[in-house]
N, C-alpha and C positions, 0 to 999 in steps of 0.2 A: 767834473769836467763840465764845462758850459754846453748848453743844449746846442747853441749856434756850431760850435767846433764839431760836436758829435754828429750833427747833421751833415756837415761839410764832408766828414770822413766816410759817412755812409754813401754819400753821393760819389765821392771819389772811388769807392770800391765798387759801386754798381755801375758807374760810368766804365771802369776798366773792364769789367766782366762783359758789358755790353759790347765793346770794341774787340775783345778777344774771341767771344762766342758768336757775335752777330745774329743771335736769334736761339730760339729753343723748340724743341719737339715734344709733342705730349700725345698720348693714346687714348681714344675713347672707344667704348663698345657700343656698336649700333646694331639694331635689328635689321638683319639682311632679308630673312624669310620668317612668315608668320602664317603656318597652315593649322588653325585650330590649337590643339594643344602643344604642336610642335613648333619651337622658335629656333631659328638659327641667329646665332650673333656673330659678328664679325668686327675684329679690330681694325680702326681707322686712325692713321696718324695724321696729325695736324701740325703745321709749322708755323710759328709766329716769328717773322724777320724783324730785327731791330737795326734800323739805320745807323751807320757810323756817326752821322752827326749828332744823333741822340746821345751817344756815349761821350763824344768830345763836349757837348753842352754840359752834361752832368759832371764832367770832371773840372770843366772851368768854374762852374757854379760852385762845386765843393771846394775848390781851392779859395775862391773869394769868400766863403763863408768860414773856413778855418782862418783865413788871415784877418777878416773882420772880427771874428769872435775872439781872437787873440789880442787884437789892438784895444779893445773896450777893457777898461780897468777901472 
């Protein structure tokens, strides 16, 4: 399979996921209290939002790469 077509397929899949989920959440551990030898850790959730335009652009670019990759012979 040509690298251009493969990259296009990856962009289409990532763009579709960006449109469906519109972001993701991850958890980090942060030090809440530090009293000498005693440390209290807290889990903090962070959210990364992905705008729908980003997913749409990725899909359009992926389709263009697939079409261009198949036309070259």
